[in-house]
C-alpha positions as CSV (number, residue, x, y, z in Angstrom):
1,M,45.8,-212.5,-8.5
2,N,46.0,-209.0,-7.8
3,G,42.9,-207.9,-9.4
4,F,44.4,-206.2,-12.4
5,D,42.1,-208.2,-15.1
6,S,38.9,-207.4,-13.0
7,A,39.6,-203.6,-13.0
8,F,41.2,-203.6,-16.6
9,G,37.8,-205.4,-17.7
10,R,36.0,-202.9,-16.2
11,L,38.2,-200.2,-17.7
12,L,37.4,-201.4,-21.1
13,S,33.7,-201.9,-20.6
14,L,33.3,-198.6,-19.7
15,M,34.9,-197.1,-23.0
16,L,32.9,-199.1,-24.6
17,R,29.9,-197.8,-23.2
18,Q,31.4,-194.0,-23.3
19,A,30.8,-193.9,-19.5
20,P,31.5,-190.5,-17.9
21,V,34.9,-189.8,-17.7
22,D,35.4,-189.2,-13.9
23,T,34.2,-193.0,-13.6
24,Q,36.6,-194.1,-16.3
25,F,39.6,-192.4,-14.5
26,T,38.4,-194.0,-10.9
27,V,38.6,-197.2,-12.9
28,L,42.2,-196.5,-14.5
29,R,43.3,-195.4,-10.9
30,A,42.6,-199.0,-9.9
31,C,44.3,-200.8,-12.5
32,I,47.8,-198.8,-11.8
33,T,47.1,-199.5,-8.0
34,A,46.5,-203.4,-8.7
35,T,50.4,-203.2,-10.3
36,R,51.6,-201.1,-7.7
37,D,53.7,-204.3,-6.2
38,V,53.5,-206.9,-8.8
39,G,52.6,-207.4,-12.4
40,A,50.2,-209.8,-14.1
41,V,50.0,-212.0,-17.4
42,L,46.7,-212.2,-19.0
43,A,46.1,-214.9,-21.5
44,P,42.2,-215.4,-23.4
45,S,41.2,-218.8,-24.0
46,A,37.9,-220.6,-25.2
47,D,37.2,-221.7,-21.3
48,G,37.9,-217.7,-19.9
49,L,40.1,-215.5,-19.4
50,R,43.7,-216.6,-17.8
51,V,45.4,-214.7,-15.5
52,D,49.1,-216.0,-14.5
53,D,48.1,-219.1,-16.3
54,R,45.2,-219.7,-13.8
55,L,41.7,-218.9,-14.8
56,T,40.4,-215.5,-13.4
57,A,38.7,-215.3,-10.1
58,D,36.0,-212.6,-11.4
59,P,34.9,-214.0,-14.5
60,S,31.9,-211.4,-15.1
61,N,34.4,-208.4,-15.3
62,T,36.2,-210.4,-17.7
63,Q,34.4,-212.2,-20.0
64,E,34.0,-209.2,-22.7
65,L,37.7,-208.6,-22.2
66,N,38.5,-212.2,-22.8
67,L,36.3,-211.8,-26.0
68,R,38.2,-208.8,-27.2
69,L,41.6,-210.2,-26.6
70,L,40.4,-213.2,-28.3
71,G,38.5,-211.4,-31.6
72,H,41.7,-209.3,-31.8
73,G,44.3,-212.1,-32.2
74,V,45.7,-211.3,-28.8
75,S,47.6,-214.3,-27.1
76,S,48.9,-212.4,-23.9
77,V,49.1,-209.2,-22.1
78,S,52.1,-208.9,-19.9
79,V,51.7,-206.0,-17.3
80,A,55.1,-205.2,-15.7
81,T,55.0,-203.8,-11.9
82,G,54.3,-200.1,-11.8
83,C,52.5,-200.0,-15.5
84,E,52.7,-196.6,-17.1
85,P,48.8,-195.7,-16.9
86,A,49.6,-194.7,-20.9
87,E,49.8,-198.0,-21.8
88,I,46.9,-199.1,-20.1
89,V,44.9,-196.5,-21.6
90,A,46.4,-197.1,-25.1
91,L,45.8,-201.1,-24.8
92,A,42.5,-200.4,-23.4
93,W,41.4,-198.2,-26.5
94,G,43.0,-200.8,-29.1
95,L,41.0,-203.6,-27.5
96,A,37.5,-201.3,-27.8
97,A,38.0,-200.6,-31.8
98,E,35.9,-203.3,-34.0
99,P,38.7,-206.0,-35.1
100,D,39.3,-205.8,-38.8
101,P,39.1,-209.8,-39.9
102,T,41.8,-208.6,-42.7
103,Q,44.3,-207.0,-40.2
104,L,43.8,-208.9,-37.2
105,G,45.6,-207.2,-34.1
106,M,46.1,-204.1,-36.6
107,S,44.1,-201.5,-34.1
108,V,45.9,-202.6,-31.0
109,R,49.2,-202.4,-32.7
110,L,48.4,-198.7,-33.8
111,M,47.0,-197.7,-30.5
112,M,50.3,-199.1,-28.8
113,L,52.1,-196.8,-30.7
114,A,50.6,-193.8,-28.6
115,S,52.6,-195.5,-25.5
116,P,55.8,-196.0,-24.7
117,T,55.6,-199.7,-24.4
118,R,57.5,-200.5,-21.8
119,S,55.5,-202.1,-19.4
120,V,52.7,-203.5,-21.3
121,H,53.8,-206.2,-23.8
122,V,51.5,-207.9,-26.2
123,E,51.9,-210.8,-28.4
124,F,49.5,-212.2,-31.2
125,E,48.5,-215.2,-32.8
126,A,49.1,-216.5,-36.1
127,A,46.9,-215.6,-37.8
128,D,45.3,-219.3,-39.1
129,T,45.3,-219.8,-35.4
130,V,42.4,-217.4,-34.2
131,V,39.2,-218.7,-34.0
132,P,36.7,-216.9,-36.5
133,G,33.6,-215.3,-35.2
134,L,34.5,-216.2,-32.0
135,L,33.9,-212.4,-31.0
136,P,29.7,-211.8,-31.1
137,P,28.6,-209.0,-33.4
138,M,28.5,-205.6,-31.5
139,S,26.7,-203.1,-34.1
140,A,24.7,-202.0,-31.7
141,R,27.5,-200.4,-29.7
142,R,29.6,-197.3,-30.8
143,S,33.2,-198.0,-30.8
144,P,35.3,-195.0,-29.4
145,T,36.6,-192.3,-31.9
146,P,39.0,-189.8,-31.7
147,T,36.4,-187.6,-30.6
148,T,35.7,-189.1,-27.5
149,V,39.5,-189.5,-27.1
150,A,39.7,-185.5,-27.0
151,A,36.5,-185.2,-24.9
152,V,38.4,-187.3,-22.2
153,A,41.7,-185.0,-21.9
154,P,40.5,-181.8,-20.7
155,N,39.0,-183.3,-17.4
156,D,41.9,-184.5,-15.7
157,A,45.5,-183.8,-16.2
158,E,46.8,-187.0,-15.0
159,L,44.4,-188.7,-17.1
160,R,45.4,-186.6,-20.1
161,R,49.0,-187.6,-19.8
162,A,47.9,-191.8,-19.6
163,I,46.1,-190.9,-23.1
164,V,49.1,-188.8,-24.8
165,S,52.2,-189.2,-22.8
166,Y,55.2,-190.7,-24.6
167,S,58.8,-191.6,-23.5
168,A,60.8,-188.8,-25.0
169,T,63.6,-191.9,-25.8
170,T,61.3,-193.9,-27.5
171,A,62.0,-194.4,-31.2
172,V,58.9,-192.9,-32.2
173,P,59.7,-192.5,-36.0
174,D,59.9,-195.7,-36.3
175,R,56.5,-196.3,-35.0
176,L,55.4,-193.4,-37.3
177,D,56.8,-195.2,-40.3
178,V,54.5,-198.1,-39.7
179,V,51.3,-195.5,-39.2
180,F,52.0,-194.0,-42.4
181,T,52.8,-197.7,-43.9
182,R,49.3,-198.7,-42.6
183,L,47.7,-195.5,-44.4
184,Q,48.4,-197.1,-47.9
185,R,45.7,-199.8,-47.1
186,V,43.1,-197.3,-46.0
187,N,40.0,-197.9,-48.3
188,T,37.1,-197.3,-46.2
189,T,36.2,-195.1,-43.1
190,V,36.2,-198.5,-40.7
191,E,39.9,-198.8,-41.8
192,A,40.4,-195.3,-41.8
193,T,39.9,-194.9,-37.9
194,P,42.3,-196.5,-35.9
195,V,44.6,-195.3,-38.3
196,L,43.7,-191.4,-37.5
197,D,44.0,-192.3,-33.7
198,A,47.5,-193.2,-34.1
199,F,48.3,-190.2,-35.8
200,I,46.2,-187.9,-33.4
201,S,48.3,-189.5,-30.8
202,Y,51.5,-189.5,-31.9
203,G,50.9,-185.4,-32.6
204,E,49.5,-185.2,-29.2
205,A,52.4,-186.7,-27.7
206,C,54.5,-184.4,-29.8
207,L,52.7,-181.3,-28.5
208,E,52.9,-182.9,-24.9
209,D,56.7,-183.8,-24.9
210,R,57.5,-180.5,-26.4
211,R,59.1,-182.4,-29.3
212,H,59.0,-179.6,-31.9
213,S,61.2,-181.1,-34.4
214,D,59.2,-183.9,-34.2
215,L,55.7,-182.2,-34.9
216,V,57.3,-180.3,-37.7
217,T,58.4,-183.5,-39.5
218,F,55.0,-185.3,-38.5
219,L,53.1,-182.5,-39.9
220,R,55.2,-182.2,-43.1
221,A,54.8,-185.4,-43.6
222,V,50.7,-185.3,-43.5
223,V,51.1,-182.3,-45.9
224,E,53.0,-183.9,-48.6
225,H,50.9,-187.4,-48.6
226,Q,47.8,-185.1,-48.8
227,A,49.2,-183.2,-51.8
228,H,49.9,-186.2,-53.7
229,E,46.8,-188.5,-52.3
230,T,44.1,-189.1,-54.7
231,H,41.9,-191.7,-52.6
232,R,38.8,-190.3,-51.3
233,E,39.2,-191.7,-47.9
234,R,42.9,-191.1,-47.4
235,Q,42.2,-187.6,-48.2
236,V,39.7,-187.4,-45.5
237,L,42.0,-189.0,-42.9
238,L,44.8,-186.6,-44.0
239,S,42.7,-183.4,-43.7
240,S,41.1,-184.5,-40.4
241,V,44.8,-184.9,-39.1
242,L,45.5,-181.2,-40.2
243,R,42.3,-179.8,-38.7
244,R,43.2,-181.5,-35.5
245,F,46.2,-179.5,-35.0
246,N,44.9,-176.2,-37.0
247,S,45.6,-174.8,-33.7
248,T,47.2,-171.6,-31.8
249,L,49.6,-173.9,-29.6
250,A,50.4,-176.6,-32.5
251,L,51.2,-173.7,-35.4
252,G,53.2,-171.8,-32.5
253,R,55.5,-174.5,-32.0
254,V,55.9,-175.0,-35.7
255,T,56.4,-171.4,-36.3
256,G,59.2,-171.6,-33.6
257,Q,61.2,-173.9,-36.0
258,L,61.5,-171.3,-38.6
259,L,64.3,-169.9,-36.3
260,G,66.2,-173.4,-36.7
261,D,67.3,-176.0,-39.2
262,Q,63.9,-177.0,-39.8
263,A,63.1,-173.9,-41.3
264,R,62.0,-174.8,-45.0
265,E,60.0,-178.0,-43.3
266,A,58.2,-175.4,-41.2
267,L,57.3,-173.0,-43.9
268,T,55.9,-175.7,-46.0
269,V,53.5,-176.8,-43.0
270,L,52.5,-173.1,-42.2
271,I,51.9,-172.4,-45.9
272,A,49.5,-175.6,-46.3
273,F,47.3,-174.1,-43.0
274,G,46.8,-171.0,-44.9
275,T,45.7,-168.3,-43.0
276,T,46.0,-169.4,-39.6
277,G,49.3,-170.5,-40.3
278,A,50.2,-166.8,-41.6
279,D,48.3,-165.7,-38.5
280,S,50.7,-167.6,-36.4
281,V,54.0,-166.2,-38.0
282,I,52.4,-162.7,-37.3
283,E,52.0,-163.1,-33.7
284,S,55.2,-164.0,-33.5
285,L,56.9,-161.5,-35.3
286,V,54.8,-158.9,-33.0
287,A,56.7,-160.9,-30.1
288,A,59.7,-161.2,-30.9
289,Q,62.3,-159.3,-29.2
290,Q,65.7,-160.0,-31.5
291,R,66.3,-158.7,-34.7
292,R,67.4,-162.1,-36.2
293,H,64.2,-163.8,-35.1
294,R,61.8,-161.0,-37.2
295,Q,64.3,-161.3,-40.0
296,A,63.2,-165.0,-39.9
297,Y,59.5,-164.5,-39.4
298,L,59.6,-161.6,-42.0
299,A,61.3,-164.0,-44.5
300,A,58.6,-166.5,-44.2
301,L,55.6,-164.2,-44.6
302,R,57.2,-162.9,-47.9
303,E,56.4,-166.6,-48.9
304,M,53.1,-166.4,-47.7
305,P,50.5,-164.5,-50.0
306,V,47.7,-165.2,-47.8
307,A,49.6,-162.9,-45.4
308,T,47.6,-160.0,-46.9
309,G,44.6,-161.1,-45.9
310,T,45.4,-161.1,-42.6
311,L,47.0,-157.6,-42.8
312,Q,44.4,-155.9,-44.2
313,H,42.2,-157.2,-41.6
314,M,44.4,-155.8,-39.1
315,L,44.2,-152.6,-40.4
316,S,40.5,-152.4,-39.8
317,D,41.2,-152.9,-36.3
318,G,40.3,-149.7,-34.2
319,R,43.4,-149.9,-32.0
320,W,46.2,-147.8,-32.9
321,Y,49.1,-150.3,-32.2
322,I,47.7,-153.1,-34.5
323,I,47.4,-150.3,-37.3
324,R,50.9,-149.4,-36.7
325,N,51.9,-153.2,-36.8
326,A,50.1,-154.0,-39.7
327,A,51.5,-151.0,-41.6
328,Y,55.2,-152.1,-40.7
329,L,54.6,-155.2,-42.0
330,I,53.0,-154.2,-45.0
331,G,56.0,-151.7,-45.8
332,E,58.4,-154.5,-45.0
333,L,56.8,-157.2,-47.3
334,G,56.0,-154.6,-50.2
335,A,52.2,-155.7,-50.1
336,V,51.4,-153.0,-52.6
337,E,48.1,-154.5,-52.9
338,L,47.2,-152.9,-49.6
339,S,48.4,-149.2,-50.4
340,D,45.1,-148.0,-51.2
341,A,44.1,-149.5,-47.7
342,L,46.7,-147.6,-46.2
343,V,45.7,-144.2,-47.8
344,A,42.2,-144.7,-46.4
345,L,44.2,-144.3,-43.1
346,R,46.2,-141.4,-43.6
347,A,43.6,-139.4,-41.5
348,H,43.4,-141.7,-38.3
349,P,42.6,-139.9,-35.2
350,D,45.6,-141.4,-33.6
351,A,49.1,-139.6,-34.5
352,R,50.9,-143.1,-34.1
353,A,48.8,-144.5,-36.4
354,R,49.0,-142.1,-38.9
355,A,53.0,-142.1,-38.7
356,A,53.0,-145.5,-39.2
357,V,50.9,-145.4,-42.3
358,L,53.3,-142.8,-44.0
359,T,56.1,-144.7,-43.5
360,A,54.6,-147.8,-45.2
361,L,53.5,-145.6,-48.0
362,A,56.8,-144.2,-48.4
363,K,58.4,-147.7,-48.6
364,L,55.6,-148.6,-50.9
365,G,56.4,-145.9,-53.5
366,M,52.9,-145.8,-54.9
367,P,51.8,-142.6,-56.4
368,R,49.1,-142.0,-53.9
369,G,51.1,-142.6,-50.9
370,I,53.7,-139.9,-52.5
371,S,50.8,-137.7,-52.6
372,A,50.3,-138.7,-48.9
373,L,53.5,-138.0,-47.8
374,Q,53.7,-134.1,-48.9
375,G,50.5,-133.7,-47.6
376,A,52.0,-134.8,-44.3
377,S,53.9,-131.8,-43.8
378,R,50.6,-130.0,-42.9
379,D,49.7,-132.6,-40.4
380,P,49.0,-131.2,-36.9
381,S,51.4,-133.8,-34.9
382,V,54.9,-132.8,-35.0
383,E,55.6,-136.7,-34.2
384,V,53.7,-137.2,-37.5
385,R,55.7,-135.0,-39.5
386,V,59.2,-136.2,-38.2
387,Q,57.9,-139.8,-39.5
388,A,56.9,-138.6,-42.7
389,A,60.4,-136.7,-42.8
390,Q,62.5,-139.9,-41.7
391,A,60.0,-141.8,-44.4
392,L,61.2,-139.7,-47.5
393,A,64.7,-141.5,-47.4
394,H,62.9,-144.5,-49.0
395,L,61.5,-142.5,-52.0
396,P,64.1,-141.9,-55.0
397,A,66.1,-138.7,-54.5
398,A,64.4,-137.4,-57.6
399,R,61.0,-137.3,-56.0
400,A,62.1,-137.0,-52.3
401,V,64.3,-133.5,-52.6
402,P,61.1,-131.4,-53.8
403,I,59.0,-132.7,-51.4
404,V,61.6,-131.7,-48.7
405,Q,61.9,-128.6,-50.2
406,H,58.7,-127.6,-50.4
407,A,58.4,-128.9,-46.6
408,L,61.2,-126.7,-45.4
409,R,59.4,-123.5,-46.6
410,S,56.7,-124.0,-44.1
411,E,58.2,-125.9,-41.7
412,S,58.7,-124.1,-37.9
413,D,59.3,-126.9,-35.7
414,D,63.6,-127.6,-35.3
415,T,62.8,-131.0,-34.7
416,V,60.7,-131.6,-38.1
417,R,63.4,-129.6,-39.7
418,A,66.3,-131.4,-38.4
419,A,64.8,-134.7,-39.9
420,L,64.3,-132.7,-43.2
421,Y,68.0,-132.1,-43.4
422,V,69.0,-135.4,-42.8
423,A,66.4,-136.8,-45.6
424,L,68.4,-134.2,-47.6
425,G,71.5,-136.0,-46.8
426,R,70.6,-139.5,-47.5
427,A,69.0,-138.1,-51.0
428,G,72.8,-137.2,-52.1
429,T,72.1,-135.4,-55.0
430,D,74.2,-132.1,-56.2
431,E,71.0,-130.3,-55.4
432,A,70.3,-131.5,-52.0
433,V,74.2,-131.1,-50.9
434,H,73.7,-127.4,-52.0
435,L,70.8,-127.3,-49.8
436,L,72.5,-128.7,-46.8
437,E,75.5,-126.2,-47.4
438,E,73.1,-123.0,-47.1
439,A,71.6,-124.5,-44.2
440,A,75.1,-125.5,-42.2
441,R,76.3,-122.1,-43.1
442,P,76.4,-119.7,-39.9
443,G,74.4,-116.8,-41.2
444,G,75.1,-113.2,-40.6
445,K,77.3,-112.0,-37.8
446,L,74.6,-110.2,-35.9
447,L,71.3,-110.4,-38.2
448,G,70.3,-113.7,-39.8
449,R,72.3,-115.7,-37.1
450,K,71.1,-119.4,-37.7
451,P,70.9,-121.4,-34.4
452,V,73.3,-124.0,-33.9
453,A,71.1,-126.7,-33.4
454,L,69.7,-126.6,-36.9
455,R,73.1,-125.7,-38.5
456,R,74.3,-129.5,-36.8
457,A,71.3,-131.1,-38.0
458,A,72.3,-129.9,-41.4
459,V,75.8,-131.1,-40.7
460,M,74.3,-134.3,-39.8
461,G,72.8,-134.4,-43.2
462,L,76.0,-133.9,-44.7
463,V,77.4,-136.5,-43.0
464,A,74.8,-138.7,-43.9
465,S,75.4,-138.3,-47.7
466,E,77.5,-140.1,-49.7
467,N,78.1,-137.2,-52.2
468,P,81.5,-136.5,-52.8
469,L,80.7,-132.7,-52.7
470,A,79.5,-133.1,-49.1
471,Q,83.1,-134.2,-48.2
472,V,84.3,-131.2,-49.3
473,L,81.9,-129.1,-47.2
474,L,82.6,-131.4,-44.2
475,A,86.4,-130.3,-44.6
476,E,85.5,-126.8,-44.7
477,L,83.0,-127.2,-41.2
478,R,85.8,-128.8,-39.3
479,R,87.4,-125.3,-39.1
480,D,84.2,-123.8,-37.9
481,T,84.1,-121.1,-35.0
482,D,81.7,-123.0,-32.9
483,P,82.8,-126.5,-31.4
484,E,79.3,-128.3,-31.7
485,I,79.9,-127.8,-35.5
486,R,83.3,-128.6,-35.3
487,A,82.5,-131.9,-33.5
488,A,79.6,-132.9,-36.0
489,A,81.8,-132.3,-39.1
490,V,84.0,-135.1,-37.6
491,T,81.8,-137.7,-37.4
492,P,82.7,-141.1,-38.8
493,L,81.6,-142.5,-41.9
494,A,80.9,-145.7,-40.6
495,H,78.6,-143.8,-38.1
496,R,76.6,-142.7,-41.2
497,A,73.8,-145.6,-40.6
498,S,73.2,-144.4,-37.3
499,V,72.8,-140.9,-38.5
500,A,70.0,-141.1,-40.8
501,T,67.9,-143.5,-38.7
502,P,65.1,-143.4,-41.4
503,L,63.4,-145.7,-39.3
504,G,64.6,-146.6,-36.0
505,V,63.8,-150.1,-34.3
506,V,60.0,-150.7,-34.8
507,V,58.6,-152.0,-31.4
508,L,55.8,-154.5,-32.7
509,D,53.8,-154.3,-29.6
510,G,50.9,-152.3,-27.7
């Protein structure tokens, strides 16, 4: 006998009495040490616990363990050399739960689902061979709950791994099916507890082992069961599972799956989590570096109506880059219901926030937003006026051209005028092309000679236009006396998109 029976008996007793975590952890270490060189086989009996087919040498520490094994219908427990801590903890929690007379051994079976089950093997008696009433009533003791398990976790990394660790190669989905089958038999809170324990242990293991695909599959199954469940106790159980994984870590892992083959499953889960699900997608979008990732997150947000609530809250944030991020997303999502909130920020003290707000208003195309774009021609910031000019490209030509004409009459900054010329080119109407033609002409030989930079900007506006008249004018400008104008006029048509650059690449961080 190597002392495993005595150490394991003490661990079970400590769990039943909710002893301090440090004490439990010390005894767990003793269990692992006892099996370092040799395993053990435990078998309960009416005479006491038998270890390797002999009565235990320490009945004082194993009496409660023997009764628990009998009460749960366990006939033997085989512990291999170098056993896994996770399996020892899972077995102890299973035995600590109150036995269910109608489902003998169920709590032990379910808790063992949370372990690799490679080094601990449990055998059960046939139901008709269990001695009824052998386990004394323990109503005065509180059985461990999922909250107790969670409280253990943060105190020691190794003990946490012992509680939630899984083997990556274990057939977890098969075990999960067993738990969902057991879920259908839950009718009372007592019956729900071991099922809840198993669900939480499974989800925690997915997080611990970074099995993101399994986590999404699991949470989607919970969401779908909850959507169709009518029994109150089962509804409460499933809601408890979802609350447990309503965290930044868990939802962040689910959000990452929007980029792969599980995009629809992940979106179903995130929608079920409401505002926190939308928050997770927005946070991932803000951090995304690749265009295709941003597109995937934006596509998900478009199917999450609650996202507008988060965006409205972001608009009320005092930091300019938070407002900029929110404005960008509002424009991309077409959230017209937030246009009034954007208009209220058109006088924000930070020019970068004002510029982002104007761009979003242009994308939304609401009357008050267009009015704000007209007023932007008087903004003291060149950056804001340039952004407003670029934003005009998102308006219908009939609305954009008059605003550009009005702005050109009063605009003195060459950078802003160049942006306005490009906006005219993108409008593409005959009127817009004629305005660009006038700006692209060299002017008088001595008086009224136009700056080359502005002429070149007007030529680039013509390049951005798809109007046939613009192509005729460009053919003439290719014979211009100025080499810069000739070079601009031969810009390839494929370059139109980069010439216009209505928004450029928006960087979504501070």
